[in-house]
C-alpha positions in Angstrom: 0.0 0.0 0.0 1.1 3.6 -0.6 2.4 5.2 2.5 0.1 8.0 3.7 1.8 11.4 3.5 0.9 14.8 5.1 3.1 16.8 2.8 0.5 17.9 0.2 -1.9 19.3 2.8 1.0 21.0 4.6 2.0 22.6 1.3 -1.5 24.0 0.9 -1.5 25.2 4.5 1.9 26.8 3.9 0.5 28.8 1.0 -2.3 30.0 3.2 0.2 31.1 5.9 2.0 33.0 3.2 -1.3 34.9 2.5 -1.7 35.5 6.3 1.7 37.1 6.5 1.4 39.2 3.4 -1.8 40.8 4.5 -1.2 41.0 8.3 2.2 42.7 8.1 0.9 45.4 5.7 -0.4 47.1 8.8 3.1 48.3 9.7 3.1 50.2 6.4 -0.6 51.3 6.6 0.0 53.0 10.0 2.3 55.7 8.7 0.5 55.8 5.4 -2.9 56.5 7.0 -1.4 58.8 9.6 -0.2 61.0 6.8 -3.2 60.5 4.3 -5.9 61.0 6.9 -4.1 63.5 9.2 -4.1 61.4 12.3 -2.3 61.3 15.7 -0.1 58.3 16.3 -2.6 56.8 18.8 -5.4 57.2 16.2 -3.2 55.5 13.6 -2.7 52.5 15.8 -6.5 51.9 15.5 -5.3 50.2 12.3 -4.1 47.2 14.4 -7.1 47.5 16.7 -9.7 47.2 13.9 -7.7 44.4 12.2 -7.1 42.2 15.3 -10.3 42.8 17.3 -12.1 41.0 14.5 -10.5 37.8 15.8 -12.1 38.3 19.2 -15.6 38.7 17.7 -15.3 36.1 14.9 -13.3 33.2 16.5 -16.2 31.5 18.1 -18.6 32.1 15.1 -15.8 30.8 12.9 -15.8 27.4 14.8 -19.5 27.2 14.3 -19.2 28.0 10.6 -16.5 25.3 10.2 -18.8 22.7 11.7 -21.3 23.5 8.9 -19.0 24.0 6.0 -16.0 21.8 6.9 -12.5 23.0 7.1 -11.7 23.2 3.4 -14.8 25.1 2.4 -14.4 27.3 5.4 -11.0 28.3 4.4 -12.2 29.2 0.9 -15.0 31.3 2.4 -12.4 33.1 4.6 -10.4 34.0 1.4 -13.6 35.4 -0.2 -14.3 37.5 2.9 -10.8 38.9 2.9 -11.2 39.8 -0.8 -14.3 41.8 0.2 -12.3 43.6 2.8 -9.7 44.5 0.2 -12.3 45.9 -2.1 -13.6 48.3 0.7 -10.2 50.1 0.4 -11.3 51.5 -3.0 -14.2 53.7 -1.7 -12.2 54.4 1.5 -9.3 55.8 -0.6 -11.6 57.8 -2.8 -13.4 59.4 0.2 -10.1 59.5 2.2 -12.3 58.1 5.0 -10.4 56.6 8.0 -13.6 54.9 9.2 -14.0 53.0 5.9 -10.4 52.0 6.0 -10.9 50.6 9.5 -14.1 48.8 8.3 -12.1 47.2 5.4 -9.4 46.1 7.9 -12.1 44.6 10.2 -13.5 42.6 7.3 -10.1 41.3 6.4 -9.5 40.3 10.0 -12.8 38.5 10.1 -11.7 36.4 7.0 -8.4 35.7 8.6 -10.1 34.6 11.8 -11.9 31.9 9.8 -8.8 30.9 8.0 -6.6 30.7 11.1 -9.2 28.7 13.1 -9.2 26.1 10.3 -5.5 26.0 9.3 -3.7 26.1 12.6 -5.1 22.7 13.8 -3.9 21.1 10.5 -0.3 22.1 11.3 -0.6 20.8 14.9 -2.4 17.6 14.2 -0.8 16.4 10.9 1.9 14.4 12.8 3.2 13.8 16.3 2.2 16.5 18.8 5.8 16.7 20.3 7.0 18.0 16.9 4.1 20.3 16.2 6.2 23.4 17.0 8.5 22.3 14.2 5.7 22.1 11.7 4.2 25.4 12.8 7.7 26.9 12.5 7.7 25.9 8.9 4.3 27.6 8.5 5.8 30.6 10.3 8.6 30.7 7.7 6.0 31.0 4.9 4.2 33.6 7.0 7.2 35.8 7.8 8.7 35.6 4.3 5.5 37.1 3.0 5.5 39.5 5.9 9.1 40.7 5.1 8.1 41.2 1.4 4.8 43.0 1.8 6.1 46.2 3.5 8.8 46.5 1.0 6.6 45.9 -2.0 3.6 47.9 -0.9 5.7 50.6 0.9 7.5 51.3 -2.3 4.1 52.2 -3.9 2.2 53.9 -1.1 5.1 55.6 0.7 7.3 56.5 -2.2 8.8 59.9 -1.7 7.2 60.2 1.7 9.8 62.6 3.1 9.5 64.9 0.1 5.7 64.8 0.4 5.8 65.7 4.0 7.9 68.8 3.1 5.4 69.8 0.4 2.5 69.4 2.8 4.1 71.6 5.4 4.2 74.6 3.1 1.0 74.0 1.1 -2.3 75.9 1.2 -5.5 74.1 2.1 -6.5 73.3 -1.5 -3.0 72.1 -2.6 -2.8 70.0 0.6 -6.1 68.3 0.0 -5.1 67.5 -3.5 -1.7 66.0 -2.4 -3.4 63.9 0.3 -6.0 62.6 -2.1 -3.3 61.6 -4.6 -1.5 59.8 -1.7 -4.7 58.0 -0.6 -5.4 56.8 -4.2 -2.1 55.0 -4.2 -3.6 52.0 -2.4 -6.4 51.4 -4.9 -4.3 49.4 -7.4 -2.5 47.2 -4.9 -5.8 46.3 -3.1 -7.7 45.6 -6.3 -4.9 43.2 -7.3 -5.0 41.6 -3.8 -8.8 41.0 -4.0 -8.3 39.3 -7.4 -5.6 37.0 -6.0 -7.6 36.1 -3.0 -10.6 35.1 -5.1 -8.4 32.9 -7.3 -6.9 31.3 -4.2 -10.4 30.6 -2.8 -11.3 28.7 -6.0 -8.1 26.7 -5.9 -8.5 25.8 -2.2 -12.1 24.7 -2.8 -10.9 22.5 -5.7 -7.9 21.1 -3.8 -7.4 17.6 -2.4 -7.0 19.0 1.2 -8.5 16.4 3.5 -11.1 17.1 6.2 -10.1 16.7 9.9 -12.4 14.4 11.7 -12.5 13.3 15.4 -12.2 9.7 16.2 -15.6 8.1 16.7 -14.8 7.3 20.3 -14.0 10.9 21.0 -16.8 12.4 19.0 -19.3 11.7 21.8 -17.7 14.4 23.8 -19.1 16.9 21.3 -22.5 16.4 22.9 -21.2 18.3 26.0 -21.7 21.9 26.7 -19.1 24.5 25.7 -18.3 24.8 29.4 -16.6 21.4 29.1 -13.6 23.3 27.9 -13.1 24.2 31.6 -11.7 20.7 31.9 -8.5 22.0 30.3 -6.9 24.7 32.5 -3.8 24.8 30.3 -6.1 26.0 27.4 -7.4 28.9 29.3 -3.9 29.9 30.3 -2.7 29.4 26.7 -5.3 31.9 25.4 -3.8 34.6 27.7 -0.3 33.5 26.6 -1.2 33.9 23.0 -2.8 37.3 23.8 0.5 38.5 25.2 2.6 36.8 22.4 0.6 38.3 19.5 0.5 41.7 21.3 4.3 41.9 21.7 4.8 40.6 18.1 2.5 43.3 16.6 4.1 46.0 18.7 7.6 45.0 17.5 6.5 44.9 13.9 4.0 47.7 13.6 5.6 50.4 15.8 9.2 50.2 14.6 8.7 52.6 11.7 7.3 55.4 13.8 9.9 54.6 16.5 12.6 54.9 13.9 11.3 58.3 13.0 11.3 59.3 16.6 15.0 58.4 16.7 15.7 60.8 13.9 15.5 58.4 10.9 13.7 59.6 7.8 10.5 57.9 6.7 12.1 56.9 3.4 14.5 54.7 5.3 12.3 53.8 8.3 9.5 52.5 6.0 11.5 49.2 5.6 12.1 48.6 9.3 9.1 46.2 9.7 10.8 43.9 7.2 13.9 43.7 9.5 11.7 42.6 12.4 10.2 39.9 10.2 13.7 38.8 9.0 14.7 38.3 12.7 11.6 36.2 13.1 12.5 34.1 10.1 15.9 33.4 11.7 14.1 32.2 14.8 11.8 30.0 12.8 14.7 28.3 11.0 16.3 27.7 14.4 13.0 26.1 15.6 12.8 23.9 12.5 16.4 22.7 13.2 16.3 22.4 17.0 12.7 21.3 17.9 12.4 18.6 19.2 15.9 17.4 18.5 17.7 19.7 20.9 14.9 21.8 22.4 11.5 20.9 23.7 8.6 23.2 22.9 8.6 24.3 26.6 12.3 25.0 26.6 12.1 27.1 23.4 9.3 29.1 24.9 11.3 29.8 28.1 14.3 30.9 26.0 12.2 33.2 23.8 10.7 34.9 26.9 14.1 35.6 28.4 15.4 37.0 25.1 12.4 39.2 24.9 13.1 40.7 28.3 16.7 41.3 27.4 16.0 43.1 24.1 13.2 45.2 25.7 15.7 46.4 28.3 18.1 47.1 25.3 15.4 49.3 23.7 15.0 51.6 26.6 18.7 51.6 27.5 20.1 52.6 24.2 19.4 55.2 21.5 19.4 55.7 17.7 20.0 52.8 15.4 21.1 50.6 18.3 17.7 51.0 20.0 15.8 50.5 16.8 17.9 47.3 16.2 16.8 46.0 19.6 13.1 46.4 18.5 13.9 44.5 15.3 15.6 41.8 17.2 12.5 41.2 19.3 11.5 39.2 16.2 13.9 36.5 17.5 12.2 36.5 20.8 8.7 36.4 19.3 9.4 33.8 16.6 8.8 30.5 18.4 6.1 31.8 20.8 3.1 31.0 18.6 4.6 27.7 17.4 5.1 26.5 21.0 2.1 28.0 22.7 -0.5 26.7 20.3 0.3 22.9 20.5 0.9 23.1 24.2 -2.5 24.7 24.6 -4.5 22.2 22.5 -2.7 19.2 24.1 -5.3 16.5 24.9 -8.3 18.4 23.6 -9.3 15.7 21.1 -12.9 16.3 19.9 -12.8 19.7 21.5 -9.9 20.9 19.3 -12.1 23.1 17.0 -13.5 24.9 20.1 -10.1 25.1 21.7 -8.6 26.5 18.5 -11.3 29.1 18.3 -10.6 30.2 21.9 -6.9 30.4 21.1 -7.6 32.4 17.9 -9.5 34.9 20.2 -6.1 35.4 21.9 -5.0 37.2 18.7 -7.0 40.1 20.1 -3.8 40.9 21.9 -2.7 42.4 18.6 -5.6 44.9 18.9 -5.3 45.8 22.6 -1.6 45.9 23.5 -0.4 48.1 20.5 -3.2 50.5 21.3 -2.2 50.6 25.0 1.4 51.1 23.8 0.2 54.1 21.7 -1.7 55.6 24.6 1.3 55.0 27.0 3.6 56.7 24.5 1.7 60.0 24.9 2.9 60.7 28.5 6.0 58.4 28.5 7.3 58.8 24.9 7.7 56.0 22.4 10.9 54.6 23.9 9.7 54.2 27.5 6.4 52.8 26.4 8.2 49.6 25.3 8.4 48.8 29.1 4.8 47.5 28.5 6.4 44.4 27.0 8.1 43.3 30.2 4.9 41.9 32.0 3.9 40.3 28.8 7.1 38.3 28.5 6.9 37.6 32.2 3.5 35.9 31.8 4.7 33.9 28.8 7.7 32.7 30.9 5.2 31.5 33.6 3.2 29.6 30.9 6.4 27.9 29.7 7.4 27.0 33.2 4.1 25.9 34.7 1.0 27.1 33.0 1.1 24.5 30.1 1.6 21.6 32.5 -1.7 21.5 34.4 -3.2 18.0 34.0 -5.9 17.3 31.5 -8.9 15.6 33.2 -10.4 13.9 30.1 -7.7 13.5 27.4 -8.9 12.6 23.9 -7.2 12.3 20.6 -7.7 13.4 17.0 -7.4 11.2 13.9 -4.6 12.2 11.6 -6.1 12.5 8.1 -4.9 10.0 5.5 -4.0 11.6 2.2 
């Protein structure tokens, strides 16, 4: 008999993680772009991340219900269609130069991604032994962060081209000229987002037609589905894992989406700083490659998480203790600390959930709301403290992640169950 392989479904999931990364890490470019085009304060501009990531909080549980009706594959195709709709909203938003419409489009994109993430992350965890799940998720992370490193460079070259010169022109322009220049700037996003919508619709069709298998619980475990949602209370490590992911996603988004503005605050021009998000993503890529090589051969998932939390504390102290390019480099190097957090936290949190994996995954996806809340808190804290000292917000986050790595993940599961690995 032909030996079953999980490679084809993982290739498909890897392609989806590429899409996640490309769209998610555009926010780092959109923040300075919309700050300029819509004449915003920095705290207002950080509502970009809030609108995008808060969708995960509202849509994660509905996403699990949708997946029960559509199946995982059809659900992922639907998520891509929803994301295409969010991209299309950018057209009237740019034409009206309406920050509210931009935020609405971002919320719709986040909703589509919530559906995609709820379906795709269990695949990476379950397609193979759980003790090597962090390695597989690291491979997915490489796809994600390669796209994330490319998107700010590619889109930034279009929407923020000549930004320093434009700022100088705006400073000396009258009201009519200023309005014209800002409208021309806002219109720059129309072409890229129309192209993005087209690509997402094509991908939705391809996923729908693919041979990606459905994930099904073992018959013996499926009876547990008759229980009430409160049954998830049997898994204390899941509850703690949601908060750990909340912190992990929050610090990851802060590192990637605030570095451009922080570089400017350190005296670096926008034409140079617009590429800084890519440096954070490159640091994350390095961390993912280390994870693929070392887990579980040399490092357990728990040990990798402990190491990352410690590195995060060290670089946070480096940010506030240095200045100029050195301090900005410490922000970028937070990518190393953040790289293996999601790959380790997710499988540790769904350990033993069995037939509850869809629900547990949905709860964990709600933890992505940390990307909405923590960057906004950073922005508000930066008003009285300054951008540099506001990075101290990261310390309690890394401290909690360290607790989860040391103890939080290890609380016993009362009713362990298992998932069937799909045969391809």
